[in-house]
C-alpha positions as CSV (number, residue, x, y, z in Angstrom):
1,X,0.1,0.0,0.0
2,X,1.5,3.6,-0.8
3,X,1.6,6.3,1.9
4,X,-1.2,8.2,0.3
5,X,-3.4,5.1,0.3
6,X,-2.4,4.2,3.9
7,X,-3.0,7.9,5.3
8,X,-6.5,7.7,3.6
9,X,-7.3,4.4,5.1
10,X,-6.4,6.0,8.3
11,X,-8.3,9.1,7.9
12,X,-11.2,7.0,7.0
13,X,-10.9,5.2,10.1
14,X,-10.9,8.0,12.5
15,X,-13.8,9.5,10.8
16,X,-15.6,6.2,11.7
17,X,-14.9,6.3,15.3
18,X,-15.8,9.8,15.3
19,X,-19.0,9.0,13.6
20,X,-22.0,8.7,16.2
21,X,-23.7,12.2,15.9
22,X,-20.9,14.2,15.2
23,X,-18.7,13.6,17.9
24,X,-16.5,16.5,18.3
25,X,-12.6,16.5,17.3
26,X,-9.9,15.2,19.4
27,X,-8.6,18.8,19.8
28,X,-12.1,19.9,20.7
29,X,-12.6,17.6,23.3
30,X,-9.0,17.6,25.0
31,X,-7.9,21.0,24.2
32,X,-4.8,22.1,22.1
33,X,-2.3,21.9,24.7
34,X,-3.2,18.2,25.9
35,X,-4.1,16.8,22.2
36,X,-0.5,17.8,21.5
37,X,1.4,15.5,24.1
38,X,3.4,12.8,23.4
39,X,0.9,9.4,23.4
40,X,-2.3,11.4,24.3
41,X,-3.7,10.7,20.4
42,X,-3.4,6.9,20.9
43,X,-4.9,6.6,24.1
44,X,-7.8,8.8,22.9
45,X,-8.0,6.8,19.8
46,X,-8.1,3.6,21.6
47,X,-11.0,5.3,24.2
48,X,-13.1,6.0,20.8
49,X,-12.7,2.4,19.4
50,X,-13.8,0.7,22.8
51,X,-16.6,3.1,23.3
52,X,-18.2,3.5,19.6
53,X,-21.4,1.7,20.4
54,X,-21.8,3.6,24.0
55,X,-21.0,6.9,22.4
56,X,-23.5,6.3,19.6
57,X,-26.5,5.7,22.2
58,X,-25.2,8.6,24.5
59,X,-25.4,11.2,21.7
60,X,-28.7,9.8,20.6
61,X,-30.0,10.5,24.1
62,X,-27.9,14.0,24.7
63,X,-29.3,15.4,21.5
64,X,-33.1,14.6,23.0
65,X,-31.9,17.1,26.0
66,X,-31.5,20.6,23.9
67,X,-30.2,22.6,26.8
68,X,-27.5,20.0,27.8
69,X,-26.6,19.4,24.2
70,X,-26.0,23.1,23.4
71,X,-24.0,23.0,26.7
72,X,-21.8,20.0,25.3
73,X,-21.8,21.8,22.1
74,X,-20.2,24.8,23.6
75,X,-18.1,23.2,25.9
76,X,-16.8,20.2,23.9
77,X,-14.3,19.2,26.7
78,X,-17.7,17.9,28.7
79,X,-17.4,15.2,26.1
80,X,-14.1,13.4,27.9
81,X,-15.8,13.0,30.9
82,X,-18.0,9.8,30.1
83,X,-14.7,8.8,27.9
84,X,-12.4,8.8,30.5
85,X,-13.9,8.5,34.1
86,X,-17.1,9.4,36.0
87,X,-18.3,9.5,39.5
88,X,-17.1,6.0,40.5
89,X,-13.5,4.7,39.6
90,X,-15.1,1.2,39.2
91,X,-17.6,2.1,36.2
92,X,-16.9,0.4,32.9
93,X,-16.7,2.7,29.8
94,X,-20.2,1.2,29.0
95,X,-21.2,2.0,32.4
96,X,-20.0,5.7,32.5
97,X,-22.1,6.7,29.3
98,X,-25.3,5.1,30.5
99,X,-24.8,6.6,34.0
100,X,-23.9,10.1,32.1
101,X,-26.9,9.7,30.1
102,X,-28.9,9.3,33.1
103,X,-27.5,11.6,35.0
104,X,-28.7,14.3,32.3
105,X,-32.2,13.2,31.7
106,X,-32.8,13.0,35.6
107,X,-31.4,16.2,36.4
108,X,-33.6,17.8,33.6
109,X,-36.4,16.1,35.2
110,X,-35.6,17.0,38.5
111,X,-34.3,20.8,38.1
112,X,-37.2,21.5,35.3
113,X,-36.4,23.2,31.8
114,X,-35.6,26.9,33.3
115,X,-33.7,25.8,36.1
116,X,-31.5,23.5,33.2
117,X,-31.4,26.4,31.2
118,X,-29.8,28.5,33.9
119,X,-27.4,26.5,34.9
120,X,-26.3,25.6,31.2
121,X,-25.6,29.3,31.0
122,X,-23.4,29.1,34.1
123,X,-25.9,30.5,36.7
124,X,-25.8,29.7,40.2
125,X,-29.4,28.9,41.9
126,X,-29.3,30.3,45.5
127,X,-30.8,27.5,47.6
128,X,-30.8,29.2,50.9
129,X,-29.0,32.3,52.8
130,X,-28.2,33.2,56.0
131,X,-26.4,35.9,57.8
132,X,-23.1,34.3,58.0
133,X,-23.3,32.0,54.9
134,X,-25.3,31.0,51.7
135,X,-25.7,27.3,49.6
136,X,-26.1,27.5,45.9
137,X,-26.8,24.7,43.4
138,X,-24.7,25.1,40.2
139,X,-22.4,23.2,37.7
140,X,-19.7,21.5,39.3
141,X,-16.2,23.9,38.5
142,X,-14.0,22.1,40.5
143,X,-13.9,18.5,38.7
144,X,-17.0,17.4,36.7
145,X,-15.6,13.6,36.6
146,X,-17.0,14.0,40.4
147,X,-20.5,14.9,39.0
148,X,-21.7,17.6,36.9
149,X,-23.8,19.1,39.8
150,X,-22.6,20.8,43.1
151,X,-23.9,22.3,46.1
152,X,-21.5,25.3,47.0
153,X,-21.6,26.7,50.8
154,X,-19.9,30.1,50.7
155,X,-19.2,32.8,53.9
156,X,-21.0,35.8,54.1
157,X,-18.6,37.8,51.6
158,X,-19.8,35.1,48.7
159,X,-16.5,33.2,48.6
160,X,-16.4,29.7,48.4
161,X,-15.9,27.2,51.3
162,X,-17.1,23.7,50.6
163,X,-18.5,21.9,47.3
164,X,-20.5,18.9,47.9
165,X,-20.5,16.7,44.0
166,X,-23.2,14.6,43.1
167,X,-24.8,12.7,40.0
168,X,-28.0,11.0,39.4
169,X,-27.1,7.3,38.8
170,X,-30.9,6.5,38.4
171,X,-34.5,7.9,38.1
172,X,-34.6,7.9,41.9
173,X,-31.4,7.6,43.2
174,X,-28.6,10.4,43.7
175,X,-24.9,9.6,44.6
176,X,-22.8,11.9,46.4
177,X,-19.2,11.7,44.7
178,X,-17.1,14.2,47.0
179,X,-17.2,16.9,49.4
180,X,-14.2,19.2,49.8
181,X,-12.8,22.6,50.8
182,X,-12.5,25.3,48.1
183,X,-10.0,27.3,50.0
184,X,-6.9,25.8,51.7
185,X,-4.6,27.4,53.6
186,X,-6.5,30.8,53.6
187,X,-6.7,32.4,57.1
188,X,-9.7,34.3,56.4
189,X,-11.4,30.6,55.4
190,X,-10.3,29.0,58.6
191,X,-11.8,32.2,60.3
192,X,-15.2,32.0,58.4
193,X,-15.2,28.4,59.3
194,X,-15.1,28.9,63.0
195,X,-17.9,31.7,62.8
196,X,-20.1,29.4,61.0
197,X,-19.8,26.6,63.0
198,X,-20.7,28.9,65.8
199,X,-23.6,30.2,64.2
200,X,-25.0,26.9,63.3
201,X,-24.8,25.9,66.9
202,X,-21.9,23.2,66.7
203,X,-22.8,21.8,63.2
204,X,-19.6,22.0,60.9
205,X,-19.9,23.7,57.5
206,X,-19.4,20.4,55.7
207,X,-22.1,18.5,57.7
208,X,-24.4,21.4,57.3
209,X,-23.7,21.3,53.4
210,X,-24.7,17.6,53.6
211,X,-27.6,18.1,55.8
212,X,-29.2,20.7,52.8
213,X,-28.4,18.2,50.4
214,X,-30.4,15.7,52.4
215,X,-33.5,18.7,52.6
216,X,-33.3,18.9,48.7
217,X,-33.3,15.4,47.9
218,X,-36.4,15.4,50.0
219,X,-37.8,18.1,47.9
220,X,-37.0,16.4,44.7
221,X,-38.7,13.3,46.2
222,X,-35.3,11.3,45.8
223,X,-35.5,8.5,48.5
224,X,-32.1,6.9,47.7
225,X,-29.2,8.8,48.7
226,X,-26.1,7.1,48.6
227,X,-22.7,8.1,49.3
228,X,-19.2,7.0,47.9
229,X,-16.6,5.2,49.8
230,X,-13.2,7.0,49.4
231,X,-11.6,3.8,48.0
232,X,-13.9,4.3,45.0
233,X,-13.7,7.7,44.4
234,X,-12.1,8.9,41.1
235,X,-9.4,11.4,42.8
236,X,-8.9,9.6,45.9
237,X,-7.2,12.8,47.8
238,X,-4.7,12.4,50.7
239,X,-4.1,15.2,52.5
240,X,-1.4,15.5,55.0
241,X,-0.1,18.0,58.2
242,X,-3.6,19.5,58.8
243,X,-3.5,21.5,55.5
244,X,-6.7,22.7,53.8
245,X,-9.8,21.2,55.0
246,X,-9.6,17.1,56.0
247,X,-12.4,14.7,57.1
248,X,-12.8,11.4,57.4
249,X,-15.3,10.3,54.7
250,X,-16.2,7.0,56.4
251,X,-17.0,9.0,59.6
252,X,-18.7,11.6,58.0
253,X,-21.3,8.9,56.7
254,X,-21.4,7.2,59.8
255,X,-22.6,10.0,61.8
256,X,-25.1,11.0,59.3
257,X,-26.7,7.6,59.9
258,X,-25.2,5.9,57.1
259,X,-24.6,2.2,56.2
260,X,-22.2,1.0,54.0
261,X,-24.2,-1.4,51.1
262,X,-22.4,-4.7,49.8
263,X,-21.9,-2.8,46.5
264,X,-19.2,-0.3,48.9
265,X,-21.6,2.9,48.6
266,X,-22.8,4.1,51.9
267,X,-26.6,4.6,52.2
268,X,-27.9,7.7,54.0
269,X,-31.0,8.7,55.6
270,X,-33.7,10.1,53.5
271,X,-34.5,12.5,56.4
272,X,-32.8,14.3,58.5
273,X,-31.8,12.4,61.9
274,X,-32.3,14.0,65.3
275,X,-31.1,12.5,68.4
276,X,-33.2,12.0,71.4
277,X,-33.1,14.3,74.6
278,X,-32.2,11.2,76.4
279,X,-29.0,10.5,74.4
280,X,-27.8,14.1,74.7
281,X,-25.6,15.2,77.7
282,X,-27.7,17.7,79.7
283,X,-25.3,20.8,79.1
284,X,-25.7,20.6,75.3
285,X,-29.2,19.8,75.0
286,X,-30.1,23.6,74.5
287,X,-27.4,23.6,71.8
288,X,-29.0,20.8,70.2
289,X,-32.4,22.2,70.3
290,X,-31.1,25.4,68.7
291,X,-29.1,23.6,65.9
292,X,-32.5,21.5,65.3
293,X,-34.4,24.6,65.0
294,X,-32.1,26.2,62.5
295,X,-32.3,23.1,60.2
296,X,-36.0,23.2,60.4
297,X,-35.7,26.9,59.3
298,X,-33.4,26.1,56.6
299,X,-35.7,23.3,55.3
300,X,-38.6,25.4,55.1
301,X,-36.5,28.4,53.6
302,X,-35.6,25.6,50.7
303,X,-38.7,24.2,50.1
304,X,-40.1,28.1,49.4
305,X,-37.4,29.0,46.9
306,X,-37.7,26.1,45.4
307,X,-41.2,25.9,44.7
308,X,-41.5,29.7,44.0
309,X,-38.9,29.2,41.2
C-alpha cells in the first residue's frame, strides 16, 4: 500500500470512530495543549474505539435534551468526562456513558427546564441564605468527573468554602461523589469556618452542606441517597499535616446515619436525623435544640425557594 493510500485509510478510520452524531474532534475534546502531548492521540483513539457503541447511544440521548446538548456543544471538553471517568472509578466505559445519560436525563426532570437553562448558562441557583453563609446549586466547577452538579457553601462575602458534588445514577437515586474544601491554607477561610460553626450551634460547615443536600433530596422526591466510599472516588485525595480542609468520609457518613452496602456505597437517611433528648448530654441539649430549630428553618426556606422558582 502506498503512503497516500495508508493515510486515506487512517483518515477514514478516524472519521468512522468519530461518526456517532458528530462527535467533536480530538482537539476540541482534549484541548489543544493536551492533544499535542506525546501519546495522547493513541490513548484517545483507543478510548474512541472501545466506546463506539456507547457513544452512539449517548449522543442520541443527549440530542433529545436540547439544553444539555447546547451546553456540550459550547464546551466540547465535557465529552471527555464519560470517555475517561465519571462518579465512581469502578465504572466500565459502557457504565460511564449510561450513567452520564441517566444523570443528564434525571437532572432535567428534577430541576425543570428553566433551571436547566440557567445552569447550562453557568448561573448558580441560591438554595438558602443565612447571615453568615449561603448555599447554591450550580454546575460542578472543581472536577466534573466527580459529578456535573454541585452544592457550594460560601461565606458572608460570597467566597466559596465547601463543594459537594453529585450525580443522579438512577431515576430515583443520587450519588454524592465528593465533599471538599475549596479554599486551602487561607486564614480568612478558617475564620469563616469557625464563625459558621458557632452560628450553626456546633454543626460543622461540611455537615451543614450535607444536611441541606438531604433536604433537597426530600424536596425532589429522591428516596435513595448514596455516598461514595473513599476507595472508589475518582480522585482519591491524601492530605497531610493538617493543611486545607480534612475530614474522614466514612466517619461523616456514619455520623449522618449511613450504613455501607454490599456494593460499597454508603446509604444515607432520606430524612434528617435528630437525637433523642435522653441521648444528649444535659449541658448540650439547648445547643442541639437550637441546631435542630435552625435546620427546620432552612428546610422551610429551601422548600419555599424551590417551589417558587
